[in-house]
C-alpha positions in Angstrom: 33.6 -2.4 -14.4 30.8 -0.4 -12.8 28.9 -2.1 -10.0 25.3 -3.2 -10.9 22.8 -0.9 -9.4 20.9 -2.1 -6.3 17.7 -0.1 -5.9 16.1 -0.4 -2.5 14.1 2.8 -2.6 10.8 1.2 -3.2 9.0 -1.8 -4.7 7.6 0.5 -7.3 10.9 0.5 -9.3 10.3 -3.0 -10.8 10.0 -3.7 -14.5 7.6 -6.0 -16.2 8.7 -9.6 -16.4 8.9 -11.4 -19.8 5.7 -13.3 -19.0 4.0 -10.1 -18.1 5.1 -8.4 -21.3 3.7 -11.3 -23.3 0.4 -11.1 -21.5 0.3 -7.4 -22.3 1.1 -7.9 -25.9 -1.6 -10.5 -26.3 -4.3 -8.6 -24.4 -7.8 -8.3 -25.9 -9.0 -4.8 -25.5 -12.0 -2.5 -25.8 -13.2 0.9 -24.7 -13.3 0.8 -20.9 -15.4 4.0 -20.6 -18.2 2.0 -22.2 -17.3 -1.0 -20.0 -16.3 -3.0 -23.0 -12.6 -3.9 -22.3 -12.8 -7.6 -21.6 -9.4 -7.8 -19.9 -10.2 -4.9 -17.5 -13.6 -6.5 -16.8 -11.9 -9.9 -16.0 -9.3 -8.2 -13.7 -12.1 -6.4 -11.8 -14.2 -9.5 -11.4 -11.2 -11.6 -10.3 -9.9 -9.2 -7.7 -13.4 -8.5 -6.3 -13.9 -12.2 -5.9 -10.6 -12.7 -4.2 -11.7 -10.2 -1.5 -15.2 -11.5 -1.3 -16.9 -8.4 -2.7 -19.3 -7.8 -5.5 -17.3 -5.5 -7.7 -14.0 -3.6 -8.3 -12.8 -0.7 -10.4 -9.5 -0.4 -12.1 -7.7 2.9 -11.6 -4.4 4.2 -12.9 -3.0 5.0 -9.4 -3.3 3.9 -5.8 -4.0 7.5 -4.7 -7.0 7.6 -6.9 -8.2 4.2 -5.6 -7.9 5.4 -2.0 -9.6 8.7 -2.7 -12.5 7.1 -4.5 -12.9 4.7 -1.6 -12.9 7.5 0.9 -15.4 9.6 -1.1 -17.7 6.6 -1.3 -17.9 6.6 2.5 -17.5 10.3 3.5 -19.7 13.0 2.0 -18.3 16.6 1.7 -18.1 18.1 5.2 -17.8 14.7 6.9 -14.8 13.4 8.9 -12.3 10.7 8.3 -10.4 9.2 11.2 -6.9 7.7 10.5 -3.5 7.6 12.0 -1.1 10.5 11.7 1.3 8.6 9.4 -1.4 7.3 7.1 -0.6 7.3 3.4 -4.0 8.8 2.7 -3.1 12.1 4.4 0.7 12.0 4.4 1.4 11.2 0.7 -1.7 12.1 -1.2 -1.3 15.8 -1.6 -4.3 16.7 0.6 -6.6 15.0 -1.9 -9.3 14.1 0.6 -9.8 17.7 1.5 -9.2 19.3 -1.9 -11.2 16.8 -4.1 -13.6 15.3 -1.6 -14.3 18.1 0.9 -13.3 15.6 3.6 -12.2 16.7 7.0 -9.7 14.4 8.7 -8.6 13.8 12.3 -5.8 11.5 13.4 -4.7 9.4 16.3 -0.9 9.4 17.1 1.2 7.4 14.7 1.8 3.9 15.9 2.0 2.0 12.6 0.3 -1.3 12.8 0.0 -1.2 16.6 -3.2 0.7 16.7 -5.7 0.6 19.7 -9.4 0.1 18.6 -10.6 1.5 21.9 -8.7 4.7 21.3 -10.2 5.0 17.9 -13.7 4.3 19.3 -13.3 7.2 21.8 -12.5 9.5 18.9 -15.7 8.9 16.9 -17.9 12.0 16.9 -21.7 11.4 16.3 -24.1 13.7 14.5 -25.1 16.8 16.4 -23.3 18.7 19.2 -22.1 21.2 16.6 -19.1 19.0 15.7 -18.1 17.6 12.4 -19.5 14.0 12.4 -17.2 11.1 11.8 -18.3 9.2 8.7 -15.4 6.7 8.2 -12.2 5.2 9.6 -9.2 4.3 7.5 -6.4 1.9 8.2 -3.3 0.9 6.2 -2.4 -2.8 5.6 0.6 -3.2 5.5 1.7 0.1 7.0 4.2 2.0 4.9 5.6 4.5 7.4 5.1 1.9 10.1 7.9 -0.2 8.5 5.7 -2.6 6.6 3.9 -3.6 9.8 1.0 -6.0 9.7 -2.2 -5.1 11.6 -3.3 -8.3 13.4 -6.6 -9.8 12.3 -8.0 -9.5 15.8 -7.3 -5.8 15.8 -9.1 -5.3 12.5 -12.0 -7.4 13.7 -12.3 -5.2 16.8 -12.1 -2.1 14.6 -15.0 -3.5 12.4 -17.1 -3.8 15.6 -16.2 -0.2 16.5 -17.3 1.0 13.0 -20.6 -1.1 13.2 -21.5 0.2 16.7 -20.8 3.8 15.6 -22.5 3.4 12.2 -19.5 4.6 10.2 -17.7 3.1 7.3 -14.3 1.3 7.3 -11.8 1.8 4.5 -8.6 -0.1 4.0 -5.6 1.3 2.1 -4.5 -2.1 1.1 -1.7 -1.1 -1.3 0.4 -3.9 0.2 -2.3 -6.1 1.7 -0.9 -8.9 -0.4 2.1 -8.9 1.9 -0.1 -9.1 5.0 -1.9 -12.1 3.4 1.4 -13.9 2.8 3.0 -12.9 6.2 0.0 -13.9 8.4 -1.8 -16.4 6.2 -5.0 -14.5 6.5 -7.2 -15.2 3.4 -7.8 -12.2 1.2 -11.6 -12.8 1.5 -11.3 -12.6 5.3 -9.7 -9.2 5.0 -12.2 -8.1 2.4 -15.2 -8.9 4.5 -14.0 -6.5 7.2 -14.0 -3.4 5.0 -16.7 -1.4 3.2 -14.1 -0.2 0.7 -10.6 -1.3 -0.1 -7.8 -0.1 -2.4 -5.3 -2.7 -3.6 -2.1 -2.0 -5.6 -0.7 -3.9 -8.6 2.4 -1.8 -9.1 4.2 -2.3 -5.8 5.1 -5.8 -4.6 3.2 -7.5 -7.4 5.4 -5.9 -10.0 2.9 -4.6 -12.6 3.9 -1.3 -14.3 0.8 0.6 -13.3 -2.6 0.2 -11.7 -4.7 -0.2 -8.5 -8.3 -1.2 -7.8 -11.0 0.1 -5.5 -13.2 -2.8 -4.2 -16.7 -2.6 -2.7 -20.3 -3.4 -3.4 -21.8 -3.2 -6.9 -23.8 -0.1 -6.0 -20.8 1.7 -4.6 -18.6 0.8 -7.6 -21.2 2.3 -10.0 -20.8 5.5 -8.0 -17.0 5.0 -8.1 -17.1 5.1 -11.9 -18.5 8.6 -11.8 -16.0 9.7 -9.2 -13.1 8.2 -11.3 -14.3 10.2 -14.3 -14.5 13.4 -12.3 -10.9 12.8 -11.2 -9.7 12.3 -14.8 -9.2 8.6 -14.4 -11.5 7.2 -17.1 -9.4 5.2 -19.6 -10.0 3.7 -23.0 -8.2 0.5 -24.4 -6.5 -0.1 -21.1 -6.6 -3.9 -21.2 -2.9 -3.9 -22.1 -2.3 -2.6 -18.5 -5.0 -4.7 -16.9 -3.3 -7.8 -18.5 -0.2 -7.0 -16.5 -2.3 -6.8 -13.4 -4.0 -10.1 -14.1 -0.6 -11.7 -14.6 0.8 -10.2 -11.4 -2.1 -11.4 -9.3 -1.9 -14.9 -10.8 1.9 -15.3 -10.6 3.4 -12.9 -8.1 1.5 -13.1 -4.8 3.0 -16.3 -3.3 6.5 -15.2 -4.2 6.2 -12.2 -1.9 7.6 -14.6 0.8 10.9 -14.4 -1.0 10.9 -10.6 -0.6 10.1 -11.0 3.1 13.0 -13.4 3.6 15.4 -11.0 1.8 14.2 -8.1 4.0 14.8 -10.2 7.1 18.3 -10.9 5.9 19.0 -7.2 5.4 17.6 -6.4 8.9 19.7 -9.1 10.5 22.8 -7.8 8.8 22.2 -4.2 10.0 20.9 -5.0 13.5 24.3 -4.9 15.1 24.5 -1.2 14.4 21.3 -0.5 16.4 19.4 0.9 13.5 16.7 -1.8 13.1 14.9 -4.4 15.2 14.7 -7.5 13.0 11.8 -8.8 15.0 9.6 -6.0 13.6 10.6 -6.6 10.0 7.8 -8.9 8.9 7.3 -8.0 5.2 9.4 -6.3 2.6 10.2 -3.0 4.3 13.2 -2.4 6.5 13.0 0.9 8.4 16.2 2.4 9.6 16.2 4.5 12.7 19.4 6.5 12.8 18.6 8.5 15.9 21.5 7.0 17.8 23.8 6.4 14.8 26.8 8.6 14.0 25.6 8.6 10.4 22.5 10.6 9.5 20.1 9.5 6.8 21.2 12.0 4.2 24.8 11.0 4.6 23.9 7.3 4.5 21.9 7.8 1.3 24.6 9.8 -0.4 27.4 7.4 0.5 25.4 4.4 -0.6 24.5 6.0 -3.9 28.3 6.5 -4.6 28.5 2.7 -4.5 25.4 2.1 -6.6 23.1 1.3 -3.7 19.9 3.4 -3.6 18.0 3.8 -0.3 15.0 6.0 0.5 15.7 8.9 2.8 12.5 9.8 4.7 13.9 12.3 7.2 17.1 13.5 8.8 17.4 10.3 10.9 15.1 8.0 9.1 15.7 5.8 6.0 13.9 2.9 4.4 15.0 -0.2 2.4 12.4 -2.1 0.3 12.9 -5.5 -1.3 11.1 -6.4 -4.5 10.8 -8.5 -7.6 13.9 -7.1 -9.3 16.2 -7.7 -6.3 18.1 -11.0 -6.0 20.2 -12.5 -3.3 23.4 -11.1 -4.7 21.8 -7.6 -4.5 20.8 -8.1 -0.9 24.3 -9.3 0.1 25.9 -6.4 -1.7 23.6 -3.8 -0.2 24.1 -5.3 3.3 27.9 -5.1 2.8 27.8 -1.5 1.6 25.4 -0.2 4.2 27.2 -2.0 7.0 30.5 -0.4 6.0 29.0 3.0 6.0 27.3 2.5 9.4 30.6 1.1 10.8 32.3 4.4 9.8 
């Protein structure tokens, strides 16, 4: 009998749970372009309140939520500061430049270990013939940084940097739910630190689609126009918002289970020198194969032959991600398969 597939490529591969499907089927809907979808409105209000903001806007994708958040803070010709591995410039197809006319400048990639003083030194004021800095963006948790959690004290220091410089602060919070569970920081505490945030429903929370951009009521009114310009205005979308409401209500606390399973994977593979378990704090297990006899492409191919899927990020870099559709048996089997490949 064929082995059951264990998919560790991403937490985006989950399928709606039975309870989520029932919520979707029963959703009350209306035309969201007119602001008349009650389920969308409820989702927006609930998520905005969780983060201590006035308003939120449902978007079909996290990229759109990020780009709307950035455009709310950075006018065309303005500059965004972020790290060199930030999702907003690494995985969003140049959208800030193409769609928003936003220039970007980066500090060296350090994942969640950023230095607010270094960021402060990079801010360029108006004048002096330079492109002025208008906003700073950070990622919580950090995808290419192995799911790292930026400490609250660091974010508070960065807020002070933004205030002193008179620039905006955006959070790509696609996996901020994981940071909340890992560090116990209230979502409202995170929310108060940022002028705009994006949060994702279709990663760790397991909804089939959707993100939100969160900010003040005035900015969210502007966000509606930007969303329409990007082709993101939707009609009877309450069937999708219902999945998001179910996810927020039922799947946040259980992220601790995904964290524990990621820690088990990291501990199983640590003897091969490819991961430091102490740095695996959420649901992402980064594999550094620089000193391994097995490269990432070979690892991915060999694992696939045994029905274990991993994400190959580079010649010597791979990633494992735990999620709602992965159980303990899947973790154990993946650990066994990957250990055998790394053992050679």
